[in-house]
C-alpha angles and dihedrals in degrees: 000000000000140000119323118274124217121260121211103201141025122196131187116211134163116239123185118223126189121196100230109143124126098248128172119195094196115103113235137145111258120233119275114289096253091057096053107032128074100335110186108232139171095225119038113226113244113269124238102268095195094053093045092048092047090053090053092051090051090050094051093249123143119253123202130223097350111131092190090072102032093092089065105029092052093059127095091239090059093052090048091051091047092052097046096043091044092054092048092050095044090055090049092051093048099044103033120004100049096043090048091050093050092047090050093052090052101043107027103049094128093045091054090054097052110024114071098159120071114198111196114181119179091018100103113200095341097138095143100066093039086054093045093055098034106031093153097057120116099204130039117190111192124185137187146133095259118106118264098230131191140256099271124241111228091217090065097051124092125199088256091055092049091054096045094048092047092053093047095046094052089049093052095044095046090054092047095047093047099046106019096240141063124249104233100215095045093046092050088056094044092051096046100101106118099219096043106027138137137044099287095093090052093052090048090051092052092048092050091051089053089053091246120162117225119221104174142344118207128182108225144164132205116236122212090277092053092251115152109239124188114237133194120274094252139130094228093102132187096326094062123098091247095095144341098222137095111293117227150142131241118210119190113200145155127225123233110281095003125121100209140073119250128186139222122195128193118193127187112213146123112256098192123113087265087075106050093150091055092050091049090049093052089048090054090047090054090053090055094052108046142336090221109065128171114202115211119202127179134155088357097162091244087273094151090055086075124072091233088074097043094112096058089045091054090046092053093048091048098047106032126091091189133020121195114187150132124243091279090071125067113348112250092235088068093061112097106213091205087064104030134052109214128210120184124202132183126003133309120215133151115307119255115284100268089055099035091123089066094070112141114211092188092055091048090055094047092049090051089057108030112024113134091213141271128309121210103232133076118256125181123338092338089069100164116096114266096019101081137093134214129188123197115197117188121188115234119237114256112254 
């Protein structure tokens, strides 16, 4: 998202992966959305223990009485990994995730009641912060340019691959936990190992750390009619001859103490005006999921300040009931105050140096008059507490 940041350590650890997802290589249209997503049930189906345990191992969390992982979790390298990753994540929870969650409970009460679908373009695999701010959502739709990836098969991974992946994962997660966002170019490099690539392991790690139970992971793609189609568990990706749709992954999960299935999607696609078909497909998919959509934007590289991203901006404005963002999202001049109620939080100052040309004089004036005060956590590129801004746009009901 912007220039590389320094890293102060690099650790090589050996992590065991087991390919254990319920994949189906046969192409078929999945059932209608309402039949597969968030069914409210009296008895929760048993979760996939292998997937859930694997996610815990990836996240540096102890697993009990599972001989399949003892060979790794009993070694000194594992305990070192567990300690280092645990410290990184604990700092993230204390400085960012928990304050965001508390702020959300106080300021987004109405949003939590009505918006059950979180649409997060430009966020990559950032499930954790979407979950911190919108813990009551049923559907999380994440999007980015990073490859989807697969649940790795231990038989395909050499010792060299273990070590390379371990180093790259700790790099990506340290950056994320320190600053609250991923750096696109660095993450693309960190996730480039052929046998263990993509964002799926990162999402699984975040879910494990949130004590989420995994039920199923299905590789999918969206066809031109926004139908979910199962695809083979391969690393060929969108450029293969397998399909011409939007490549993604569907993760069915249940939250701690909840008796229903929720879903997280990640889709890899370009959202610039050069991909109008993809934007239309995503719009159709949103219509199939929920009429009440909250769009979540953070550290979005000011893409929608440029005309080459006007189509995704228009789609968001048309289909969202709530937009929560920092100043790198939709420019405030695009918000029609006859349609949107606007709430401003935090402080607005000049963007960081690489984006200094995206300064918004109109936003500066409105913050000087109408800000509801600071919040003490970092959000977006101004990642130090007390320096960030958040805008909440809520669409007015039609009279």
